[in-house]
N, C-alpha and C positions, 0 to 999 in steps of 0.2 A: 125737195122737201125742206121746209123750215125746221131748224133745230135750235133748241134753247142755247143760250150762252154757256160756255164751258164752266164758268163759275157757278151758275145756277144748277147745272147738272151735278157738279161736284158736291154742292150743298145737299141736293136731293139724295145722292148716293150715300153720303155720310149719314144723313138723317135716317135713311132706310136701314143702314147697317146698325145704327144705334138702337132704333126702335125694334128691329128684329131680335137683337140681343136681349133687350128688355122683355119682349113678348115671349121669347123662349124661356127665360127664367120664370116669368109669371105663368107661363103655360102649364108648368108642373103643378101649380097651385089650383085647387078647385074653386076657391072663392077669392075675391079680391079684398077681403077684409071689410067689405061694406062701404068702402070709400070710393068705389068706382075707378080705381087706378088702373086695373087690368083692362077694363073695357075702354078706358080713355086711350091707353097705349095702343090697343087694337084698332080703334077708330083712326088715330093718327097714322098708324102703319098703313091702313087701307087708303087713306087720303094721299099718303106719300106714294104708294104704289100707283094709284090712279094718275097722279101728276107726272110721275116718271114715264108711264106708258104714253100719256098724251104728248109729253115733251119729246119723246123719241119716235112717235108714230108706230108704236107696238101695242100688242094686246095682252101680253103676259110679262110678269116681272123679270123673268130670266133674260129674255131677249132685250128688255128695256135696259137692264143693267149692262149687258154686253154693248149695246149701242151707245149708252151714255159714256161708259169707260173708253170706248174707241174714239168717240168724239172729243172727250177730254184729252186723250193722248195725242190726237192729231193736232190739237190747238194749244198744247202746252209748249212753251218755248223753253229751250235749254238756257241755263244761266250763261251769260256771255263770259268768255274766258278773258282773264286779265292778261294783257300783253306785256311782256318785259318783266313780269314778276312783281315789281313794286312801283308805286306812283312817285314821280319826281316832284 
């Protein structure tokens, strides 16, 4: 199966987390103040969930996040160690 580039997945996961936090804070409010902010956040969150699911070949956000994080982890390279302590 094709999988999105780890950088794309990282961006999607971060966006999902940010929008989820915003949605949670706004979810306690019954109205969005008339400016449509809460509904815009919800729409962006749903779009992000959809993109995460398509990008990971899943149908629900939980498994999509697990798959995305696993793919990111597998393809993240450790920082190279500096040999000898200091450059000459």
